[in-house]
C-alpha positions as CSV (number, residue, x, y, z in Angstrom):
1,X,65.7,129.2,133.2
2,X,65.5,127.0,136.2
3,X,61.6,128.2,136.6
4,X,61.1,127.0,132.9
5,X,62.6,123.7,133.6
6,X,60.4,123.2,136.7
7,X,57.4,124.2,134.8
8,X,58.3,121.6,132.0
9,X,59.1,119.0,134.7
10,X,55.7,119.4,136.1
11,X,53.7,119.5,132.9
12,X,55.7,116.2,131.9
13,X,54.5,114.5,135.2
14,X,50.8,115.5,134.7
15,X,50.9,114.3,131.1
16,X,52.3,111.1,132.1
17,X,50.0,110.5,135.1
18,X,46.7,111.9,133.6
19,X,45.5,109.8,130.5
20,X,43.6,111.4,127.8
21,X,40.0,111.7,128.7
22,X,38.7,109.5,126.1
23,X,41.5,106.7,126.6
24,X,39.3,104.3,128.5
25,X,36.5,104.7,125.8
26,X,38.9,104.0,123.0
27,X,40.3,101.0,125.0
28,X,36.6,99.9,125.0
29,X,36.2,100.4,121.3
30,X,39.2,97.9,120.7
31,X,38.0,95.4,123.6
32,X,34.6,95.6,122.0
33,X,35.8,94.6,118.5
34,X,35.1,97.6,116.8
35,X,38.5,97.8,115.1
36,X,37.7,94.2,113.5
37,X,35.8,96.1,110.7
38,X,36.5,99.9,111.5
39,X,39.6,102.1,111.8
40,X,39.5,105.2,113.8
41,X,42.3,107.2,112.4
42,X,41.7,110.1,114.6
43,X,42.4,108.0,117.6
44,X,45.3,106.1,115.9
45,X,43.1,102.8,115.9
46,X,43.7,100.7,112.6
47,X,41.2,98.0,111.6
48,X,42.3,94.5,111.7
49,X,40.5,93.3,108.6
50,X,41.9,95.6,106.1
51,X,40.1,93.9,103.2
52,X,36.6,95.1,104.4
53,X,35.0,98.1,103.0
54,X,33.8,99.7,106.1
55,X,33.7,103.4,107.0
56,X,36.5,105.0,109.3
57,X,34.7,106.3,112.5
58,X,36.8,109.3,113.0
59,X,33.9,111.5,112.2
60,X,30.8,109.7,112.7
61,X,29.8,112.1,115.6
62,X,29.3,114.8,113.1
63,X,26.5,112.9,111.5
64,X,24.7,111.1,114.4
65,X,23.8,111.6,118.0
66,X,23.5,109.1,120.8
67,X,20.0,108.0,120.1
68,X,20.9,107.0,116.8
69,X,24.1,105.1,117.8
70,X,22.1,103.3,120.7
71,X,19.3,102.0,118.3
72,X,21.9,101.3,115.3
73,X,24.3,99.0,117.3
74,X,21.5,97.1,118.8
75,X,20.3,96.6,115.2
76,X,17.0,98.3,115.7
77,X,17.5,101.0,112.9
78,X,18.9,101.2,109.7
79,X,21.9,103.7,108.8
80,X,20.6,106.8,106.9
81,X,22.8,107.7,103.9
82,X,25.1,110.7,104.4
83,X,28.2,112.4,103.2
84,X,31.2,109.8,103.1
85,X,28.8,106.8,103.7
86,X,25.9,106.1,101.1
87,X,24.8,102.8,103.2
88,X,21.0,102.5,104.1
89,X,21.7,99.2,106.1
90,X,21.6,98.1,109.6
91,X,24.8,97.4,111.6
92,X,26.4,94.0,110.5
93,X,26.4,92.7,114.2
94,X,24.6,93.5,117.2
95,X,27.0,95.0,119.8
96,X,27.1,92.7,122.9
97,X,28.4,95.4,125.3
98,X,25.8,96.4,128.0
99,X,25.2,98.8,130.8
100,X,28.1,101.1,131.6
101,X,30.4,99.7,128.7
102,X,27.5,100.1,126.3
103,X,27.1,103.8,127.2
104,X,30.7,104.5,127.3
105,X,30.9,103.2,123.6
106,X,28.0,105.6,122.6
107,X,29.7,108.4,124.3
108,X,32.8,107.9,122.5
109,X,31.2,107.6,119.0
110,X,29.3,110.9,119.7
111,X,32.7,112.4,120.4
112,X,34.5,111.5,117.3
113,X,34.3,114.6,115.1
114,X,37.3,114.1,112.8
115,X,39.7,115.7,115.4
116,X,43.0,114.1,116.3
117,X,43.3,113.5,120.0
């Protein structure tokens, strides 16, 4: 019984001290304003403007790769219609993030496969 308590205590400390691998990327998605128009239900992120008809981003990584996200968020490429999103338009705004922040956004979007973290 005492061993189980020690194991539980160690696991609790680790869980507290080690943030989820994608926590920084999720924070960056919010900091960059993605949630002004989009929700990411799988990450527990709600969109601010509930009246906008924009897709939830929870599973965008199932449909697109990093190259697409990079050009789409720079407004260089139009969106190809797919299951769950029939839009064929360019992104409404050009994402202003650059460098490592932009790459982190792209990385996080490719990871979004609809699984809760």
